[in-house]
C-alpha positions as CSV (number, residue, x, y, z in Angstrom):
1,M,-20.9,14.7,12.6
2,M,-22.6,11.8,14.1
3,I,-23.8,13.9,17.1
4,T,-25.1,16.5,14.7
5,A,-26.9,13.7,13.0
6,L,-28.8,12.4,16.0
7,S,-29.5,16.0,17.0
8,C,-31.1,16.8,13.8
9,G,-33.6,14.1,14.5
10,F,-34.9,15.9,17.4
11,L,-35.0,19.5,16.0
12,H,-38.8,19.1,15.2
13,H,-39.3,20.1,18.9
14,A,-37.7,23.6,18.0
15,V,-38.8,24.0,14.5
16,A,-42.0,22.7,12.9
17,P,-41.3,20.3,10.0
18,E,-43.5,22.3,7.9
19,Q,-41.1,25.1,8.1
20,I,-37.9,23.3,7.9
21,N,-37.6,19.7,7.7
22,F,-34.3,18.2,9.2
23,E,-35.0,14.5,8.3
24,R,-32.6,14.5,5.4
25,L,-29.8,15.8,7.5
26,H,-30.7,13.4,10.2
27,I,-30.3,10.5,7.8
28,F,-27.6,11.5,5.4
29,L,-25.2,12.9,7.9
30,F,-25.1,9.5,9.6
31,N,-25.6,6.9,6.8
32,L,-23.7,8.8,3.9
33,C,-21.4,11.3,5.5
34,S,-20.2,9.3,8.5
35,G,-20.9,5.7,7.3
36,G,-19.7,6.1,3.7
37,T,-16.4,7.9,4.6
38,L,-15.7,5.2,7.1
39,L,-16.2,2.6,4.5
40,V,-14.0,4.3,2.0
41,Y,-11.3,4.9,4.8
42,Y,-11.6,1.1,5.8
43,T,-11.2,0.0,2.3
44,E,-8.1,2.2,1.6
45,G,-6.6,0.7,4.7
46,Q,-4.6,3.5,6.0
47,T,-4.0,4.7,9.6
48,S,-5.9,8.1,8.8
49,L,-8.2,9.5,6.2
50,G,-6.6,9.2,2.7
51,P,-7.1,11.7,-0.1
52,K,-10.0,9.8,-1.5
53,S,-11.8,9.5,2.1
54,R,-11.2,13.3,2.6
55,L,-12.8,14.0,-0.9
56,F,-15.6,11.7,-0.3
57,L,-16.3,13.2,3.1
58,I,-16.3,16.9,1.8
59,L,-18.5,15.9,-1.2
60,A,-20.9,13.9,1.0
61,V,-21.3,16.9,3.2
62,G,-22.0,19.1,0.2
63,F,-24.6,16.4,-1.0
64,A,-26.4,16.3,2.2
65,L,-26.6,20.2,2.6
66,S,-27.6,20.5,-1.0
67,A,-30.5,17.9,-0.6
68,F,-31.4,19.6,2.7
69,L,-31.6,23.2,1.2
70,H,-33.3,21.8,-2.2
71,W,-30.3,22.8,-4.2
72,Y,-31.0,19.9,-6.7
73,I,-28.6,20.7,-9.5
74,S,-25.7,20.7,-7.2
75,A,-27.1,17.5,-5.3
76,M,-27.1,15.7,-8.6
77,C,-23.6,16.8,-9.6
78,L,-22.3,15.9,-6.2
79,S,-24.0,12.4,-6.1
80,L,-22.4,11.4,-9.4
81,A,-19.0,12.7,-8.3
82,L,-19.4,10.7,-5.1
83,A,-20.3,7.6,-7.0
84,W,-17.1,8.0,-9.2
85,V,-15.0,8.4,-6.0
86,V,-16.5,5.2,-4.6
87,E,-15.9,3.2,-7.8
88,K,-12.2,4.4,-8.0
89,V,-11.7,3.0,-4.5
90,R,-13.6,-0.2,-5.4
91,V,-11.5,-0.9,-8.5
92,A,-8.2,0.0,-6.9
93,H,-9.0,-2.4,-4.1
94,F,-10.6,-5.3,-6.0
95,G,-8.8,-4.7,-9.3
96,S,-11.6,-4.9,-11.9
97,W,-14.5,-2.5,-13.0
98,L,-16.7,-5.6,-13.4
99,P,-17.6,-7.2,-9.9
100,A,-17.3,-10.8,-11.6
101,A,-15.7,-11.8,-8.3
102,L,-19.0,-11.8,-6.6
103,F,-20.1,-14.7,-8.7
104,S,-16.9,-16.8,-8.2
105,N,-16.8,-19.7,-5.7
106,Q,-13.2,-18.9,-5.1
107,E,-13.9,-15.4,-3.9
108,P,-14.3,-15.5,0.1
109,V,-17.5,-14.3,1.4
110,I,-15.5,-11.6,3.5
111,R,-14.5,-9.9,0.1
112,K,-17.8,-10.4,-1.5
113,F,-19.5,-8.6,1.3
114,H,-16.9,-5.7,1.1
115,Q,-17.1,-5.4,-2.7
116,A,-21.0,-5.6,-2.4
117,A,-21.0,-2.6,0.2
118,L,-19.0,-0.4,-2.2
119,L,-20.9,-1.3,-5.2
120,C,-24.2,-0.7,-3.4
121,L,-23.1,2.7,-2.3
122,S,-22.0,3.8,-5.8
123,I,-25.3,2.5,-7.3
124,A,-27.4,4.3,-4.7
125,L,-25.5,7.5,-5.2
126,A,-26.2,7.3,-9.1
127,M,-29.7,6.3,-8.6
128,S,-30.4,9.2,-6.4
129,S,-29.2,11.6,-9.1
130,V,-31.7,10.0,-11.5
131,V,-34.6,10.1,-9.0
132,I,-34.0,13.8,-8.4
133,L,-33.9,14.4,-12.0
134,N,-37.2,12.7,-12.6
135,S,-39.0,13.9,-9.5
136,V,-38.0,17.5,-9.7
137,Y,-37.6,18.2,-13.3
138,L,-38.6,15.7,-15.9
139,H,-41.4,13.7,-14.3
140,W,-41.2,10.9,-16.7
141,W,-42.6,8.4,-14.2
142,H,-44.5,8.6,-10.9
143,I,-43.8,6.0,-8.2
144,E,-45.0,7.3,-4.8
145,K,-42.2,5.7,-2.7
146,L,-39.3,6.5,-5.3
147,K,-38.1,9.8,-3.9
148,L,-34.9,11.2,-2.5
149,D,-36.0,10.6,1.1
150,T,-36.3,7.0,0.3
151,F,-32.5,6.7,0.1
152,F,-32.1,6.4,3.7
153,L,-32.2,2.6,3.0
154,G,-30.0,2.8,-0.1
155,F,-27.2,4.6,2.0
156,S,-27.8,2.4,5.1
157,F,-27.5,-0.9,3.3
158,P,-23.6,-0.4,2.4
159,V,-23.0,0.1,6.2
160,S,-24.8,-3.2,6.9
161,L,-22.9,-5.1,4.2
162,I,-19.4,-3.9,5.4
163,S,-20.3,-4.8,9.1
164,M,-21.2,-8.3,7.6
165,S,-17.9,-8.4,6.1
166,V,-16.1,-7.8,9.4
167,I,-18.3,-10.3,11.2
168,F,-17.5,-13.1,8.8
169,S,-13.7,-12.1,8.9
170,L,-13.8,-12.6,12.6
171,M,-15.0,-16.3,12.2
172,Q,-12.9,-19.3,12.1
173,R,-12.6,-20.9,8.6
174,A,-15.4,-23.2,7.6
175,S,-14.6,-26.6,8.8
176,T,-17.1,-28.4,6.5
177,S,-18.2,-27.8,3.1
178,T,-21.8,-27.4,4.4
179,T,-20.8,-24.5,6.5
180,K,-19.0,-22.9,3.6
181,I,-22.1,-23.4,1.4
182,L,-24.3,-21.8,4.1
183,K,-22.0,-18.8,4.4
184,E,-22.3,-18.3,0.7
185,A,-26.0,-18.7,0.7
186,S,-26.3,-16.2,3.6
187,F,-24.5,-13.7,1.4
188,W,-26.9,-14.1,-1.4
189,V,-30.0,-14.2,0.7
190,I,-29.1,-11.0,2.5
191,N,-28.2,-9.2,-0.7
192,L,-31.0,-10.2,-3.0
193,G,-33.6,-10.1,0.0
194,V,-32.8,-6.4,0.5
195,I,-32.8,-5.6,-3.2
196,I,-36.3,-7.4,-3.6
197,F,-37.6,-5.9,-0.3
198,F,-36.7,-2.4,-1.8
199,L,-38.7,-3.2,-4.9
200,F,-41.6,-4.4,-3.0
201,I,-41.6,-1.2,-1.0
202,L,-41.7,0.8,-4.2
203,A,-44.6,-1.5,-5.4
204,N,-46.5,-1.2,-2.1
205,M,-46.7,-5.1,-2.0
206,F,-47.3,-5.5,1.8
207,E,-47.7,-9.2,2.0
208,A,-44.7,-9.7,-0.2
209,Q,-42.7,-7.3,2.2
210,V,-43.7,-9.4,5.2
211,F,-42.4,-12.7,3.5
212,I,-39.1,-11.1,2.3
213,A,-38.6,-9.4,5.8
214,S,-39.1,-12.8,7.5
215,T,-36.6,-14.4,5.3
216,L,-34.0,-11.8,6.0
217,F,-34.8,-12.3,9.8
218,V,-34.0,-16.1,9.5
219,A,-30.9,-15.3,7.6
220,V,-29.8,-12.7,10.4
221,V,-30.6,-15.4,13.1
222,Y,-28.4,-17.9,11.3
223,V,-25.5,-15.3,11.0
224,F,-25.9,-14.4,14.8
225,W,-25.9,-18.4,15.6
226,L,-22.8,-19.0,13.3
227,Y,-20.9,-15.9,14.8
228,W,-21.7,-16.9,18.4
229,R,-20.3,-20.6,17.6
230,Q,-17.4,-19.8,15.2
231,G,-16.6,-16.2,16.2
232,I,-13.1,-15.6,17.4
233,Q,-12.9,-14.6,21.0
234,L,-11.9,-11.0,20.6
235,Q,-13.0,-7.9,22.1
236,Q,-14.8,-7.0,18.8
237,K,-17.1,-10.1,19.2
238,A,-19.1,-8.4,22.2
239,F,-19.7,-5.3,20.2
240,L,-20.6,-7.1,17.0
241,S,-22.7,-9.8,18.9
242,S,-24.6,-6.7,20.3
243,G,-24.9,-5.1,16.8
244,I,-26.5,-8.3,15.4
245,L,-29.0,-8.2,18.2
246,F,-30.0,-4.7,17.3
247,L,-30.3,-5.9,13.8
248,L,-32.7,-8.7,15.0
249,V,-34.7,-6.1,16.9
250,T,-34.8,-3.9,13.6
251,S,-36.1,-6.9,11.8
252,I,-38.8,-7.6,14.3
253,T,-39.9,-4.0,14.5
254,G,-39.8,-3.7,10.7
255,I,-42.1,-6.7,10.3
256,A,-44.4,-5.4,13.1
257,Y,-44.6,-2.0,11.3
258,I,-45.5,-3.7,7.9
259,L,-48.2,-5.9,9.6
260,L,-49.6,-2.7,11.3
261,I,-50.0,-0.9,8.0
262,M,-52.1,-3.9,6.8
263,S,-54.3,-3.7,9.9
264,P,-57.2,-1.4,10.9
265,H,-55.1,0.0,13.8
266,Y,-52.5,2.0,11.6
267,T,-52.9,5.2,13.2
268,P,-50.1,7.7,14.4
269,Q,-50.8,6.7,18.0
270,Y,-49.3,3.2,17.2
271,S,-47.2,3.7,14.1
272,Q,-45.0,6.5,15.1
273,P,-43.5,4.9,18.3
274,L,-42.9,1.7,16.3
275,L,-41.6,3.4,13.4
276,R,-39.0,5.5,15.5
277,L,-38.0,2.5,17.6
278,H,-37.2,0.6,14.2
279,A,-35.3,3.6,12.8
280,F,-33.2,4.3,15.9
281,T,-32.1,0.6,16.4
282,A,-31.2,0.5,12.6
283,L,-29.2,3.7,12.5
284,Y,-27.7,4.1,16.0
285,G,-27.8,0.5,17.2
286,W,-26.8,-1.9,14.4
287,N,-25.1,0.6,12.1
288,L,-23.0,2.4,14.8
289,S,-21.8,-1.1,16.1
290,G,-20.3,-2.0,12.8
291,L,-19.1,1.5,12.1
292,M,-17.2,1.6,15.5
293,V,-15.5,-1.7,14.7
294,I,-14.3,-0.7,11.1
295,G,-13.5,2.9,12.3
296,R,-11.1,1.5,15.0
297,H,-10.2,-1.7,13.3
298,G,-6.4,-1.1,13.9
299,D,-6.7,-0.3,17.6
300,F,-8.2,-3.4,19.3
301,P,-8.1,-4.3,22.0
302,L,-9.3,-1.1,23.5
303,Q,-9.3,0.0,27.1
304,L,-13.0,-0.2,27.6
305,H,-15.3,-2.1,29.9
306,S,-17.3,-3.6,27.0
307,S,-20.3,-4.7,29.0
308,K,-20.9,-1.2,30.5
309,I,-20.5,0.4,27.2
310,I,-22.9,-1.9,25.5
311,A,-25.4,-1.4,28.2
312,L,-25.1,2.3,27.8
313,H,-25.6,1.9,24.1
314,W,-28.9,-0.2,24.4
315,L,-30.3,2.3,27.0
316,T,-29.6,5.1,24.8
317,V,-31.0,3.6,21.5
318,L,-33.9,1.6,23.0
319,V,-35.1,4.1,25.6
320,L,-33.7,7.6,25.4
321,C,-33.8,8.2,21.7
322,P,-37.3,6.9,21.1
323,L,-38.6,8.8,24.2
324,G,-36.5,11.8,23.0
325,Y,-38.7,11.9,19.6
326,F,-41.6,12.7,21.4
327,L,-40.3,14.4,24.8
328,P,-37.8,17.3,24.5
329,L,-36.1,16.6,27.9
330,F,-35.3,13.0,26.8
331,A,-34.0,14.3,23.5
332,I,-31.4,16.3,25.5
333,L,-30.6,13.3,27.6
334,A,-30.4,11.1,24.4
335,V,-27.9,13.4,22.8
336,L,-25.8,13.8,25.8
337,A,-25.6,10.1,26.3
338,Y,-24.9,9.5,22.6
339,A,-22.0,11.9,22.7
340,F,-20.5,10.3,25.8
341,L,-20.9,6.9,24.1
342,L,-19.2,8.0,20.9
343,R,-16.4,9.7,22.9
344,L,-15.8,6.3,24.7
345,L,-16.1,4.2,21.6
346,L,-14.2,6.4,19.1
347,F,-11.8,8.6,21.0
348,N,-10.7,6.8,24.1
349,Q,-6.8,6.7,24.6
350,G,-4.7,4.6,26.9
351,A,-1.9,2.1,27.1
352,V,-2.7,-1.0,25.0
353,D,-2.0,-4.4,26.6
354,E,0.5,-5.6,24.0
355,A,0.4,-9.1,25.1
356,L,-3.4,-9.3,24.6
357,R,-3.0,-7.6,21.2
358,A,-0.4,-10.3,20.2
359,R,-2.7,-13.1,21.2
360,Q,-5.6,-11.5,19.2
361,K,-3.4,-11.2,16.3
362,A,-2.4,-14.8,16.5
363,Q,-6.0,-15.7,16.7
364,L,-6.7,-13.8,13.4
365,R,-3.8,-15.4,11.5
366,P,-4.8,-18.6,9.3
367,A,-4.2,-21.8,11.1
368,A,-1.3,-22.8,8.5
369,A,0.4,-19.6,9.5
370,R,0.6,-20.3,13.2
371,P,3.6,-21.8,14.6
372,R,3.3,-25.4,15.6
373,P,4.3,-26.4,19.3
374,Q,7.5,-28.3,19.4
375,N,7.9,-31.6,21.1
376,P,10.2,-31.6,24.2
């Protein structure tokens, strides 16, 4: 499904977008179908897809195809059904329909990010139904940017939040009250920042977008610094650190794109390459890094040469994919490299070093639960 998603991003080379526009499949198959399914699977905590994960996957594919084929009645019904599935999973995991724990100082930041990811996904799905109803049938209000295609952001943000949850879960416990407060602040800055940023996009407030995007960039830099210093030395750290660097590139290209819109040089010659670099680093750089870790959370350590895999990942996302959008030959190379990368990341098999796994599990245990060394 992930390979199909990327391939749809290059199908404009074969079919003119005026005839068939594959952009919705490109976005929804990755963010919603793949990302949403892995989020539900990770929340259920099973070794394979459970009943709700399978149901979500089937409904999500149906929604993506309905949106692509302009079958809007079925798309509205499926989006509401998907929101119901996500809420059932969230309530089963967190124990309450009301997300009051998000506002509690006793709730760990890890769980806050996790619940926020599920809540954001269900809200985005419900909102997409309302947006379809208004833009296609009722026309109660007109907001240029509020359309179904805008929901690539709404379906991408839950993947970012669950990745943040995993990142904070692989950090050492806060040693000072200041660090704990800063972790809590990073949760609210990231969540509220993206919500406000989305509202500014709808309102076409470009200066305000630059300010919020810059604030989010600073928050991500802080998370990277904190993870670099306090992250537990596991194999996942290399992949997640690489993912955060992708997110920083995404932030920089996003700010640059907004500034370009405000300048007299906003022409396709400059805007399209920058926009494609921004989109590919967001989807197939940052988001894929997080999805890989949550998709194989029970399998680490993996039999992989992490540095070589990460180098291939950066080559594919920063070079082959952007070039592939403009040149068909590079599009083929990008899909082949991406397929090879996914095979290595998601399906590689091999004997696990049980001693290394035992050491990693010991590192993940709270300090109080670790055995203390005995005096001779």
